[in-house]
N, C-alpha and C positions, 0 to 999 in steps of 0.2 A: 078326582085325579087332578094332578097339577096340570095346568094349561100352558105351560111354557117350559123351555130349556135354554141353556146357554150353549153357544158354538163358536167356531173359528172359521173364517172365510178361507177356503183353500184356492178359490179361483173360478174361472168360467170355462165351460166347454158347451158341447152340443151333444144331444142324443136324439135318436129316432124314436117317434111315438109309434103306436100300434098301427096307425093309418099311413105310415111312411113320411110324416112330416118331420123336418129337422127342427128341433126345439132348443133354443139357447137356454141353459140352465147355469146356476151358481152352485158350486159344490161347497157344502158346509159340514165341517166336522161337528156334529152336534152331540155333546156329551162324551162319555158318561159324566154326569153330574152327581154330587153327593149331598144330602141334607146335612147341613152343619148347624142349623138352628131351626127350631119349630116355635113359631110366635102365635100364641092363642088370643082370642078375644077377651078371655078372662084377665089375662095378665098385661098384654100389650094394646088391647083394644080392637085387634083385627086378627083374622086367621091367615097366616102366611107361611111359606117355606123359604128359608134362606138357603140357596144351593151354591156349592163350590165347583169350580171348574179349572181345569189345567193344573194338575198336581205339582207341587214344588217341595223341596226339603224343608222340614220343620225349622232347620237352623237358618233359613233364609228369610224368616218373618220376625218381626219384633215380638217381645215377650207378652203383650196383651193379645195379640193375634194368635201366638202359639198356645197360650191358655184357652182362648176361644175354640180353636179347632181341636185341641185334645179332648174337650167335652164331648164331642161327636164320635171320638174314637177313629177319625179319619185322618188323612194326612193334611198338610197344609195346602191352600190353593192360591193361585196368582189372582183368581177372579171370583168375586162373591156378589150375587144378586138376590133380591127377593122377588117371589111370584105369589100372588094372593091365591087362596084355595078356598073353596065354599065349606069343606070339612077337613078335619085333621085325622079322621080314622084311617088306619092303614099306613101311617107314616111313622118312622121312627129315625132317631139320630144315626148318621152314617149309611142311611139306605141309599143305593144307587137310583138315579133316575135316567131312564133311557128313552129310546125313540118309540117305545110302543104306544105313547100317547098319540102318535100321529097315524094317518092313513093316506095312502096314494090318492091324489085328487082333492084332497082337503085344502082349504084356503087358510093362509098364515100371514101374520104381520112380522116383518123383520126390521129390528131397530139396531143402529149402529152409529159410530162416529165417523162422518164423511171425511174424505181426504183432505188435507191441508193444502191450500193453492197459494199461500203467502198473501202479499199485498196485491190486490187486483183493483182495476178501475171499474167504472159503472157499466161499461160495455160487457165485460166479461163476468162481473159480479151480480148484476141485476138485469142484464139483457136490454140496456138502452139501445136506442137507434144511434148509428153514427152519423156524423155530419157529411156535407158534399165532399168529394174527393178533388173536384176540379173548380175552374172559374175563380181561382184565387182565395178559395176558402182557406182559412187557417184554423178551422174547427173541425177536427176529424174525430176525435174520440173524448173530447171534453164533456163534462156532465152539463155544462150550460149554467144558466143562472139559478142560483140556490137561495138567495135572499129574499126578503120581503119588503123592500124598499123602506119607506118612512115608518111603517107599523106592521109587524111589532119590532121591526129593526133586529131581528135575529133569526137564526136558522131554527124551523121548527123541529122539535125532538122527533126522531124516528125518521128523518129524511134520508132517502137512499143516496148514499155517498160512496166514494172509493174507501177501501179499508181491508181489513184482513177477511180472507175468504176461506171457508171450510172449517174443519174441526168442530162441527156442530152435530148434535144428536138429531138423526133424521130416522124416519119410519116410513117404510114402504108396505102398504096394506094389499091384502087380497092377492098375494102370491101363490100360484097353485104348486103343490107338491108333485113333482114328476115322478120321482122314485125314492125309495127308502132302502138303504142297505145296512140293516142293524148289525151284522157281523163286522162291518168296518166303521160303524157309528157315522156313517154318511147320510146326509139329506141333501137332495136334489131339488132345487126350487126353479121355477120358471122365471127367466128374466134376471136383471141385475139387482143387487143389494147394496146398501151404503158401505163405504169403508174400504180400506186397502186389503191385499192379502194378508193373511194372519190376524186380521182386525177381529175383535170380539163382538159377537152378534147375540141378540136376544130374540129368540123365535117363539112367538105366542100364537095360539089358535085364533083364527078371525073371530072377532066379537067377545073374545076373552079379556078379563080385566088385567091391567098392568098398572 
């Protein structure tokens, strides 16, 4: 069975657990996804399913993608991702993939693109400590010395510096599935996940290949 699915972040809310505890959850519209390509070890060197999510008109994609999607007999999709599988038995082109692979209480890893924060300094971007606020200090949020004096007379590659923050691929592991609502294609996971509302997410079973 496929160990992952694509989804869209709806937002956050909270639900009560069976013991009356208020649990913060992220609501994810997970699927339905459709198999747009089957990759086999014999042809591509590995077994994987290519899943399409979020249907769009066939006229809204270019000709190469339109030809690719037409092979599966499904519509065109805005998002396509691959998920490794151990065996290809039971899968065919155009087959829907839904939430029946998950169970309540199961742990999953959720990946997405983090929110963009623009240009940020070292305090916000890397959590640097700030300088003194009083006694004539003129160093409040500066990064401090970054050079290496006479040798090697340059800034070492990878030095934490001010710069563009966010829009990175992030993965949060071991999130618990609090509730599954298959009739609405909704998955409720405990805690926050990366990205803004409507952001595309990849949900994979904990310990599964990705």
